[in-house]
N, C-alpha and C positions, 0 to 999 in steps of 0.2 A: 620361157624364162628358166634359167638354171635353178636347180634345187638349192636352197640356201645352204651356205657353208655351215658345218657343224661348229667351226671356230668363229669368234667375233672377227669383224673386219674393220680396219682402220685405213682411212684415205688420208694421205699427206700431200698437200698442194705446196709446191716449193720445197721438195724434199731431196734435192740433189746434193746439197752440202750443208755444213753448219748445223744450226739447231734443227732444221727440218729433217736432215738425214739421220741425226742421232735420235730424234724422236721416233722415226720409223724403226730404227734398230731396237729401241726400248719397247715399243709396242709389239714388235715381233718376239722379244724376249718374254713378254707377258702372255704369249700364246695367241696373238692376233695374227690373222692374215693381213698383208699390207698391200695397198695400192699406192703408187708414188708417181706424181707428176713433177717434171722439171723441164726447163727450156734447154738445158745443156746436154741432156742425154745421160747425165750421171745418175739421175733418179731412176731412170728405166733400167740402168745396169745394177743399181743397188737392189731394186725390187727383184730382179731376176736372181741375184745372189741370195736373197732371202726367200725365194720360192713364191714370190708374189706377182703382182701385175704392175708393169711399168709403162708409162706413157710419156712421150716427149712432146711438149707443147708449152703454151704461154698461159699463165693465169690471168693475163690481160685480154685474152681472146675468148669471148663466149663460146664460140664453136669448139675450141679445144677443151674448155671445161665440160661442155655437154658430152663430147666424145670420151672423155676421161671417165665421167660418171657412168655412161652407158657401158663402157668396157669393163668397169669394175663390177657392175651389176651382172653383166653377162658371164663374167668369170666366177663371182662369189654369190650372187643373189641376195646380198644384204649389205648394209652399211651401218656400222655401230658407232663409229667415231670419225669425225672430220677435223683435221688439223690444218689450219690455214697459215702458212708462212709467206711473207711478201719479200720481194727484192728491195732494193734501195732506190727511192724515188728522187726527184729533183731537189737540189740544195741550193743555197745562196743567200745573200742578204734579203730580208723579207720583202722589201719593196722593189727589188730588182728581179723577182721571179716573174716570168712572163705568164700571160693568160694560158698559153699552151702548156707550160709546165705545171701550172696549178691544176689544170684538167688531168695531166698525166699523174699527178700526185693523188688525185681523187680515184683514179683507176687502180694505182698501186696499193693504196692503203685502206680503201673503203669499198669501192664497188666490186673489187675482186672477191671480197667476203660475201657481199650481198648476192652476187651472181651465183657463187658456189652454194650458198645456203638455199636459194630458190630451188636448185636442183636436188639437193640432198634432203631437205626438210620433209617433203611429202613422203619420201621413202621411210624416214625415221618415224614420222607420225603414224604411218600404216603399220609399222612394226610395233609401235607403242613404247619405243625407247630409242635413245640416241644421245650423243654428246658432241658438241662442236667447241673446239678450242682455237682461239685466234691469238697468234703471237703478235703482240702489240709493242709498246714501248714505254719506258719509264717517263717519257716526256708528255704523256697524255695529260697529267695533272700539273706538271711543272714544265712548261714548254721550254725547249732548248733552242737557242738560235742557230745551232749547228744543224738542226734537223727540222726546219720549219714546216715543210709540207707533211712530214710524218706526224708532227705534233698536232697540226690543225685537223687533219682527216682522221687520225686515230682517236682524237676527242670525239669526233662524230661516230666512230666505231663503237666507243663506249656507250653512247646513247642508243645506237642501233641494237647493240647486245642486250641492253636492259629491255628494250621494247619487244625484241624477239623472245627473250627468256620468259618474260611475264605472259606473253601470248601462248607459249607452248609448254609451260611447266606442267600443266594438267594433261598434256599428251605424253608425258614421260621424256620430253626432249629438252635438253639443257644447252646453254651457251655461256661460256666464260672466256675471259681474256687473261693472258699471261703478259706481265709487263717487265721485260728484262732490262737490266742496266747494260754495262759493257761486258762483252763476252770474249773469252780467250781465243776464239776463232778469228778475231781481228787483231791487228798489231796493237800492242800496249803502248799507251801514251802517258808519260809521268804526270802530266797535269790532270788527266782524267782519273788516274789512280789516286791522286791526292784528294779528290772529291769524294771517295768511297770509304765510309767508315770501316768496312771490312778489310780495307787496305789491298785489295786485289780484284782483278776481273773475275767474273763467274766462269766456272768450267761448263762446257757445253752440256755435260751430263747433268749438272745441277738444274738446268732448264728443262731437260728431257724428263727428269723425274717429276717436276712440277706439272709439265704437260700431261704426262701419263696419269697423274693423280686426278687431274680434271677431266681426262678423257674416259676414265673408267668408273665403275660403280663405287670405287673408294670415295668418291665425292658426290654420291647420288643425291644428296640434299643441298647441293651448292649450285646455284645458277644466277646468272646476271651480274657476276662479280669480276673485279679486276684485281688479280693477284700479283703483287709487286715481288719480283725476284731480282733484287737490285743491290744486295749488300748494304742497304741503308742509304743508298745514293739520294733518294728523294726525301724531303724533310717533312712534308705535310703528313698529318695523322688522320 
């Protein structure tokens, strides 16, 4: 086993573009070594540019997740933060989604986090510290028909997060979710902007700042929570 890095280490799953890529840059700016997985190869290239460890693979494939964690541990000898970002799962009218697509949504939005957590949690528990941040959705508590599989399975993710957080708080290991609204890495639609009290989409860096807060000791007494970063989009309190 490699001697542990003197710097803390952040793993970003789904870090090839958008929120995940900028979260990797932010964590690197904060002094973290970074390990990045993406299916496109962009994450591997970004990691190399930041002096980190890159891996091209899918967060839907348990073997790829295992190889990614093993590679990061071989390189750095520790994991202090895990940031889970998902792709976009199946969409459509809620009763027209096939069984196959519901199962795919389960993989995209819930099981990918559970599988990665199984791999990383024992390492963090042995270290006595660690933080896991899952990039979720505003639609967790106010389901949006445009994102049905995301809303259903990320509601399940909120439940999993609370169960995990309570079990491992005493081990020094935390888990929280970030709930973004609409982000400027996607094309802006006037009807969606009209729904946002802030009157604009979020900047990607605004999400990265929130993720970094939850992934570092700045939030050391926060666990099991769902932080909305949506410009007021959701209405419930």
